[in-house]
C-alpha positions, 0 to 999 in steps of 0.5 A: 381248162374252163373259163370258170376256173382259177387257172384261167381267171388268174393265169391264162387270161391275164397272160394272154391279155398282157401279151396281146396288149404288149405286142403290135397290132399286126401280131394279134392273130399270132397271139390269139391262135397260139393262145387258143391252141394252148387252151385246147391242148390243155384239156384235149391233150393229143386231140389238138393234133386232130384239130390241126389236121382238120384245119389243114384239110379244110384250109387246103380245100377252100383254096382249091374250091376258090381257085380259077381252075376248079371254077372252070370245072364245076363238077370237080369243084362240087366233088371237092366240096362233097369230099371235104364235108364227108371228111368233116362229118366222118371225123364227127361220126367216128369220134362222137358216135362210134361207141354209140353205134358199136353199143347198139350193134352189141345189144342186137347181137346179145338179143340174138344170143351172141356172146359179146365182150366189152365195147370199145370206148372211143374218147370224145374230143371236147368241142368236136361238134362245134369246130366241125360245124365251123369247118363246114360253114367255112367250106360251104360259104366259100363254095357259094361265093359268100366269101372268098377262101382265106388266103392266110393260114394264120387268119384261118387258124384264128377263126377256127381255134379262137378259144372263146368259142372253140369248145362250146360255141357260139357257132361262128359262121365264116361270113359273120367274122371274115371282115374281123380277121385281118390284123388291120381291121378297124378296132379300138382295144380300149373300147373292146376291153371295157365292153368285154369285161362286164359281159364276161363278168355277167356270164361268170355270175350266171354260171357260178352263182346261179347254175352251179347252185341249182346243179345239186338239186337237179342231180339229186332228183335225177339220181333217185330210183323209180320207187323213190321218185315223188311228184314234188321231187320230179317237178323240182328236179325238172325245173331246177335243171331247166334253169341250170342249163339256161344259166349255164349255157347262156352264162358260157355264151356271155363269157365267150362273147365278152372274151371275144370282144376283149380280143377284138372280135364281135361274136354272134348272140346265142340267146334272146330270152328263150323262156319268154317264148310264146311257142316252140317255134319262137323258143328256137329263135331264142335258144342256141341261136347260132345252132338254129341258124346253122341248121336252117342255112346249111341243112333245112334250106338246102333240103328245100325248106318250105318251098316244096309244099307242106308234106316236104316241109314237114319231112325237112323239119323232122330231119333237122330236129332229129339231127339237132337231137343227135348233134347234142349227144350219142344217146337215145335221150337226145334223139328223143328230145330232138324228135319231141321238139320237132313234133311240137314244131310240126303241130304248131305249123299244122295248126297255124299257132306259130303265125299268131301275133305274140300278143294273142293270149301272150301269157297263157302261151308263154306258160304253156311253152315253158311247161313243154320245154321243161318236159323236154329237158327231162329227156335231155338230162336223164341218163337213159330213157328208163330214168326219163319215163320214171320222172314223167311217171312221177310228174304226171301221176301224183305220188305225194308231195314229200321230198326224198332226203337227198333232194331235201338236203340239196334244196337248202335255203341258199339253193331255194333262194337261187331257184326262186331268183332264177324263176324270175327270168320268166317274168322279164320282157322277151325283148330285154336281153341282159347281155346285150344291154350290159355290153351296148346299153346307153344311159345311167341305168346301163352304166350302173348295171355295168358297174355293179356287174364288174365291181360286185357280181363278177368279183363275187363269182370269182371268189366262189371259183377261188373257193372251188365251188364251180363245175364244168360247163354242161355243153362241153360234152357236146 
């Protein structure tokens, strides 16, 4: 079940809200957790049992780590932490990377002349990267004493399984939401609902009207054989995908934040005008913010951060971005994409570019950063490295400006207009975040924006969903 689907928009969400508003406030977590498990089971089927098992292990481990008995025995307490993290990571490694590892072993054996049969294909549970990181943040926060262990199983289930953020983020760290979990936490249902609806509608519009209109252009371009790829097709496809993934994922995040608000939760922001960045360092402060912050606080800082000299800092950054790429998928393209961004981060740190004031050569730096990001997305989108290098060959070795028929058909009048409108995001001020403005803005202009989003943009997107013109979210595969 996806947010941009008829079953969600006209059946699941209205039913959840009706039950939530009809039930007493003390039943909120019961309603949210039950609805969330149904939501996950709808798409993941039997993998809901894996989710429940992971929740049970981490809940029990949190109780143990926060107990007086283990606090008096720091060695054992640390061992429980390590064992729990190892359990969480083993689940992620087996289910997400098991097939990839077996394929690499099989390729080596074939190169050595062995007769290797078909590789076992391990099904990927949706959202496994996200709920694994939620579990790790919980157990580490408890160990560090940032928050006490959750004593109520229902509140813990609500935190982990909350359907707005369960399968594609944002990654909500336990300390960010702990105060919101009790049923008696201060909240105003009507204010939450009226603030959440326009935020959700904005995300639905970004996903269905913009991202889904750009998808056929990117798909057609990246499906071309190397001999068919032209310079124009390569650049059009790369830019189309650059805009598609932004409007798709930021649209999902807006919907998740809006849904969370309707349920009485305030989820963290995940985007802050990333294509307005003036450096790759700045880009990662603006793109998938919850992931960047997670890797910073739970990996980069524990590794030593920048406290142990430049050489160690470069090593730490390299590890972080290698794992950032791998987190996105079990494919060499994602690994290279992570290394690519990490390399630019090291270059900016070594040259001092990351410390320049934003106003220094602002527009040239914005344009250069955007082009660097566009090139990186080619690795991210391509099904394999061979395809990626075919696209790069056409991008940087002119082959002519003729569009192949497949791309020309995808680039119709409506898609071209959407591409142009999407590019306007590059001209907006880096400090202007549409989602936050729609949710929290004050004044007549903000009121008008909410009215247009709720009464025009959202319903139009919903009609497109009814017509069947939607596609799955890109980040569901991660």
